[in-house]
C-alpha positions, 0 to 999 in steps of 0.5 A: 177514712183517715187517709181520705181526710189527709188527702183532702187536707193536702189538696186544700193546702195545695189550692191555698198555696197556689192562691198566694204564690209559691216561693222558689226552692219550696218542696212540692206541697204534697211531698212537704205534707207527707214528709212532715206527717211522717215525722209527727206522731201521737203521744199517749200517756197512761197511769199506773193502772194502764188507763189513758190519761192524756194525748198530744203530739211529738216530732221526730228530730233524728233517725235514732228516734229522738222525739221533741214535744212539750213537757206538759204533754208527758208530765203525769203519766207513768207510761208513754206510747207513740202512734205513727200515721201507719197506726203502729205503736212504740214505747217511749224508752227514755228521757234525753233532755228536758227544760222546764223553762221552755216546756220542752222534753226530748224523748228516746223511742224504741227503733222500728228496725229502720231509721226514723223519718225526721225533720231538721230544726231551722237554723234561724227563726222565720221572718215575720209574715213568712208562711208556716204549716202546722201538721199533726194528729187530733185525739182520734188520730185524725190528720190535721193540717193548718196554714198561716203565717208568723205573727210575732215573737214574744214572751208567753208564760215565761218563755219565748215563743213564735206566735202564728196565725195557724191553728193548733187544735186541741189534742194536737199540742206538740204538732210540727210547725214547719216552713214551706221549705220543710224546716222545723220551726218548733212544736206547736202549742196554744193558750190564752193571753189577755183573754185572747186565744194564741197559737205558737211554736216553741223552738228547741234550745241549742242543747236539745240539738246536741248529741244526747247525754245519759238517758233516764228511763221514762218510768224513773223520770215520771216517778221523780216528777210526781210532785211537779205533775201534782202541782201542775194538775192542781194549778190547772184545776184552779185556773179551770175553776176561775174561768168556770170550765167545769169539765176541765176543773173536774178532770184536773182535780181528779188527776190531782187526787189520784197522784195524792189521795190524801191531799186536802187541797185537791179534794177541795178543788174537786168538791168545788168542781162538782158544785160548779157542775151541779153534782151536789151529791159528789161534792158532799162526798168530797166534804166527808173526805175533807172532814178527815183531812182538813177541817178548815177546808171542809168548812169552806166547802160546806159554806159553798154547799148551800149555794149549790143546793139552791140550784135545785130550789133547796137553798136559803133564798133570803140569805142569798138576797141579803148577800147580793143587795149590798153589791147593787147600786142606784145609778142617777144621771144628771143633766148639765144643770145638775138636775135629775134626768134618768136613772138605772141600776148597776153592780160592783165587779171589783172592790175598788168601785168599778161597776157595770150598768147598761150602755143606754143608762150612762150614754150621753151623761156629763154627770152621774152619781151612784148610791149604795145600799148604805145610802152613800153617794159617789160621783161617777168618774170614768168610763173604763170599757164599753160594748154598745152591741151588748148594751154594757158599760163599765164605769168607776167611782172612787169609794171611801171603803172597799166595795163588794163585787158580784161574781160574773159567770160566762157559763150560759144558764139552762132553760128553766133555771131559776133566776133573781133580778135586783134593781130599781124599777120605776125608782123602787130601790133595791127591788128583788123579783124572781123567774126562770130562764126562758131562752138564750138568744143572739142579737148583733152577734151577742148573747142575751138571756130571755127571762120571765123575772119582771124588769121595768124602766130603772131595772136596766143595768141590774144583775140577773143572778143564778142560785149560786149567787153568780151574775148570769146577765145584766138586765137590759130591755123588755118588750112591752107589747108581750108578756114576760119578754124580758132580756139580760145581756149575758155574763160572757159579754161582760167577761169579754170587755177589757178594762183599761184606764178609760176616759174621764166621764166628761171626756167621754161625754164629748165623744157622745156630743160629737156623735149626736151632732153628726146624727142631727146633720144626717137627720136634717139631710133626710128632712131636706130629702122629704124622708121625714120618717128617717129624719125622725129616727135620726133625731131620736137617736141623737137625743139618746146619744147626748140628751143635753144637745137641744138641736134634735129636740128643736128639729122634732118640734118643727117636724111635728108641726110640719105634719100637723101634730101639735100634741107631739110637738108640745111633748118635744117642747117640754123635753127641750125645756128640761134640757135648755129652758131659755132655748125652749122659750126662744123657740116658742117665741119664734114659732109664735112670731112665724104664726103671727106673720103667716096670719098677717100675710093671709089677712093682707092677701084676703084684703087684696082679694076683696079690693080686686073684686070691688 
């Protein structure tokens, strides 16, 4: 099965190379892959009880069995084995060199009775745009081959790496990254930079390529690095908790407690990880342990315990609501004359006044204000980030005190999970309602959470809260024709937004104005082509995009008069009067003059007809 998969990868890679052209001097692709895979091994680490802890890859770089891989792959286990493509296992005997800065280690593997196949490190870094191949083994020893190019050379986690477009799959960290001439660029790794996934190769420092010094037995090296391994697992547990990755948070916390069973921080992280996973009984056990180790951390974990109990309906709901409401704001949108135009909701996401609301709430605004639960009002100053497809906008005001943020989770809720919504429906400020998660749906490649909790105009931009007090979504829209068809833009959509310096609200409004004018032009073109339905849709979009622009209202009045719908024309005229009273009066006057002229023409025509008959 493995051989069949490997053959398919070889054939696929050959086809790919034929499509991009093969540079002179390259080895035959099949031979290149075979040679590369021959020098790549799976590295497996075991704890003192012989239980599997982790897997990764490594690359043989000498016939004597010198193996290059990441330190993070081998840090923690007390015993290492390598497995070759022929499914033969060999113990790792010693550590020949290690470098914490580059996260690399050179190991010595017991010889198989014959020289090891190996790869030679490239003398120079590959050029940007040059093609590379990533070859290694997944967790189940399946072959994995990916092709890409060199994207950049940059700093990542304090070390210089070669960024590549080829994927380094999970479990294949330490795989070989080679040029199409068969030279080793470095060992592969992956991570996240500024919220974006990154794949890279780490080349070996020059000293790693020199003759080995005095070897250190791997068991001795592992024992000397217990504290470092513990700190590594602890920091990884903290990062997993921050991104709410419950599986890895539990894994790393458990590993940390195994290294140091009496460390209170490890048990605290494990307790929080269990709470994140909804395993309240296991969290309670960690609390019992913490009471003996660190009373302060035990109290911190205990304070989080009621939040987890809420997930099963056991929590103090009034207390949760009391905690959430100060973070929710009333958003008021004003027209260019400073008059109230529309309203919505929002909530703080940091302590410096940044808040989330719906894109459609703030869209087109030249002036906006937020009011807090305490009754303080602040002008909206900047737009920091926006996502029209997810109906989200991140804006800012300048508070005189620290604002109280809500925590946003990117973990999608389960259907049936209880949810609270807080907002200002129909202007009824800081209204709270509850319901359940009905479904998770996708629209415009964005996730939306269908909830049964009622939302109405004015609720837009308010938070949908789970029983842990986390924001799972932003109340966005409802379908009035149905029952309880309410939707929130998922929390992961918020986390994907990148906060930048943004634009002053007035400057962003100029962009909305330009968009609205372009929509009006297209609407007039559609009207000229007699496509009145399309024209009306474009004029309506223009009104939403920049509600201070009078042109689309004027066009809608004239359009409704054209189709003999005076009632609708009057409603549009009333909206125009809110935007620009003087222009509304001029339009009425122009319509009246046109009507009078038409009547006069009809009367003159009728009089002429009577004279002709006489």
